[in-house]
C-alpha positions as CSV (number, residue, x, y, z in Angstrom):
1,X,118.3,-56.5,-11.7
2,X,115.6,-54.1,-13.0
3,X,112.5,-55.0,-15.0
4,X,112.5,-53.2,-18.4
5,X,111.2,-49.7,-17.9
6,X,110.6,-46.9,-20.3
7,X,112.2,-44.3,-18.0
8,X,115.5,-46.0,-18.9
9,X,115.2,-45.2,-22.6
10,X,118.2,-42.9,-22.9
11,X,120.4,-45.1,-20.8
12,X,119.4,-48.2,-22.8
13,X,120.1,-46.4,-26.0
14,X,123.6,-45.4,-24.8
15,X,124.4,-49.0,-24.0
16,X,122.9,-50.2,-27.3
17,X,125.1,-47.8,-29.2
18,X,128.2,-49.5,-27.8
19,X,127.4,-52.9,-29.5
20,X,128.8,-53.5,-33.0
21,X,126.2,-52.9,-35.7
22,X,124.2,-56.0,-36.4
23,X,125.4,-57.9,-33.3
24,X,123.0,-60.1,-31.3
25,X,122.5,-59.3,-27.6
26,X,121.6,-62.5,-25.8
27,X,118.8,-62.0,-23.3
28,X,117.7,-58.7,-24.6
29,X,114.6,-59.9,-26.4
30,X,115.2,-57.4,-29.2
31,X,113.7,-58.6,-32.5
32,X,114.1,-57.5,-36.0
33,X,110.7,-55.8,-35.9
34,X,111.4,-53.8,-32.7
35,X,112.2,-50.1,-32.9
36,X,113.9,-49.2,-29.6
37,X,115.2,-45.8,-31.0
38,X,111.8,-43.9,-31.0
39,X,109.9,-43.2,-27.7
40,X,106.8,-45.0,-29.1
41,X,108.8,-48.0,-30.4
42,X,110.8,-48.3,-27.1
43,X,107.5,-48.2,-25.1
44,X,106.0,-50.9,-27.4
45,X,109.1,-53.1,-27.0
46,X,109.2,-52.7,-23.2
47,X,105.5,-53.7,-23.1
48,X,106.2,-56.7,-25.2
49,X,109.1,-57.8,-22.9
50,X,106.9,-57.4,-19.8
51,X,104.0,-59.2,-21.5
52,X,106.2,-62.2,-22.3
53,X,106.2,-63.3,-18.7
54,X,102.4,-63.4,-18.4
55,X,101.1,-67.0,-18.6
56,X,97.7,-65.6,-19.6
57,X,99.2,-64.3,-22.9
58,X,100.2,-66.9,-25.4
59,X,103.8,-66.5,-26.6
60,X,104.4,-65.8,-30.3
61,X,104.9,-68.9,-32.4
62,X,108.2,-70.5,-31.7
63,X,108.8,-68.4,-28.6
64,X,108.6,-69.3,-24.9
65,X,107.3,-67.4,-21.9
66,X,110.2,-65.4,-20.6
67,X,111.0,-62.9,-17.9
68,X,113.4,-60.1,-18.8
69,X,115.6,-58.0,-16.6
70,X,118.1,-55.2,-17.2
71,X,121.3,-55.1,-15.3
72,X,121.5,-51.6,-14.0
73,X,123.5,-49.5,-11.6
74,X,122.3,-46.0,-10.7
75,X,119.9,-46.2,-13.7
76,X,122.7,-47.0,-16.1
77,X,122.0,-50.0,-18.3
78,X,124.9,-52.5,-18.1
79,X,123.3,-55.5,-19.8
80,X,120.3,-57.8,-20.0
81,X,119.1,-61.2,-18.7
82,X,116.3,-63.4,-19.9
83,X,114.9,-66.5,-18.1
84,X,112.9,-68.7,-20.5
85,X,110.2,-70.5,-18.5
86,X,110.2,-73.5,-20.8
87,X,112.2,-74.8,-23.8
88,X,111.0,-74.7,-27.4
89,X,112.7,-77.1,-29.9
90,X,115.1,-74.3,-30.9
91,X,115.9,-73.4,-27.3
92,X,116.5,-77.1,-26.4
93,X,118.9,-77.4,-29.4
94,X,120.8,-74.1,-29.1
95,X,119.4,-71.4,-26.8
96,X,118.8,-72.8,-23.3
97,X,116.8,-71.4,-20.4
98,X,119.0,-68.3,-19.8
99,X,120.3,-65.7,-22.1
100,X,122.5,-62.8,-20.9
101,X,124.7,-60.2,-22.3
102,X,126.9,-57.4,-20.8
103,X,127.5,-54.1,-22.6
104,X,131.1,-54.2,-24.0
105,X,132.3,-51.4,-21.7
106,X,131.2,-53.2,-18.5
107,X,132.7,-56.6,-19.2
108,X,135.4,-58.2,-17.0
109,X,133.8,-56.9,-13.8
110,X,132.0,-60.0,-12.7
111,X,128.6,-58.8,-13.9
112,X,128.0,-62.0,-16.0
113,X,128.6,-64.2,-12.9
114,X,126.3,-62.0,-10.9
115,X,123.6,-62.0,-13.6
116,X,123.7,-65.8,-14.1
117,X,123.6,-66.4,-10.4
118,X,120.5,-64.1,-10.1
119,X,118.8,-65.8,-13.0
120,X,119.5,-69.2,-11.5
121,X,118.0,-68.1,-8.2
122,X,114.9,-66.9,-10.1
123,X,114.7,-70.2,-11.9
124,X,114.8,-72.0,-8.5
125,X,112.0,-69.7,-7.2
126,X,109.9,-70.8,-10.2
127,X,110.3,-74.4,-9.1
128,X,112.6,-75.3,-12.0
129,X,114.8,-78.3,-11.1
130,X,117.4,-78.0,-13.8
131,X,118.2,-75.5,-16.5
132,X,120.0,-75.6,-19.9
133,X,122.7,-73.0,-20.5
134,X,124.5,-72.8,-23.8
135,X,127.3,-70.8,-25.4
136,X,129.1,-70.8,-28.7
137,X,132.1,-73.1,-28.8
138,X,134.6,-70.3,-29.0
139,X,133.2,-68.4,-26.0
140,X,135.5,-69.7,-23.3
141,X,134.5,-66.9,-20.8
142,X,130.8,-68.0,-20.9
143,X,131.8,-71.7,-20.7
144,X,133.8,-70.9,-17.5
145,X,130.9,-69.0,-16.1
146,X,128.5,-71.9,-16.7
147,X,131.0,-74.4,-15.3
148,X,131.4,-72.2,-12.2
149,X,127.7,-72.8,-11.5
150,X,128.0,-76.6,-11.8
151,X,127.1,-76.8,-15.5
152,X,127.7,-80.3,-16.8
153,X,128.5,-80.5,-20.5
154,X,126.0,-82.7,-22.3
155,X,127.4,-82.2,-25.8
156,X,128.8,-79.8,-28.4
157,X,126.6,-79.8,-31.5
158,X,126.2,-78.0,-34.8
159,X,122.9,-76.0,-34.7
160,X,121.1,-73.5,-36.9
161,X,123.1,-70.7,-35.1
162,X,126.4,-72.5,-35.3
163,X,128.4,-74.8,-33.0
164,X,127.0,-74.7,-29.5
165,X,128.2,-76.1,-26.1
166,X,125.2,-77.3,-24.1
167,X,125.3,-77.6,-20.3
168,X,122.8,-78.6,-17.7
169,X,122.8,-77.0,-14.3
170,X,120.9,-78.8,-11.5
171,X,119.2,-76.4,-9.1
């Protein structure tokens, strides 16, 4: 995993172009106000992602401190991963500690398993004892990945982002 870096602008844009318009990329940290298409906007967004891990900088209202990584191979962006250091009420209800997404062209290659494993290892190194992982009820691939890492289903609930399966993984 690679920390977000402005030198990967062209590669990140190529990956971003493969997502359907308006789709959400879990773990990317891309907000509605971010402009990743311009050099200046991309640099500002990367700086925001890197700043979000700094405990000396208060997170935006409703947000948690997070560490972001990009899944890369030979400077090609394949996806993103976010480890949220704590849970806000919304994250406890629906989002969990880890968000991850793989660029559509690179799916079905084991990258999500690798990314979740790496994020769980980073959570362990932060001293976290258990983490919440979630997925939409119809996302059977993500559910299998979570279960592979020992995720214990707590519940399935209706949330502000739709029906969600909530799993706890003991580290």
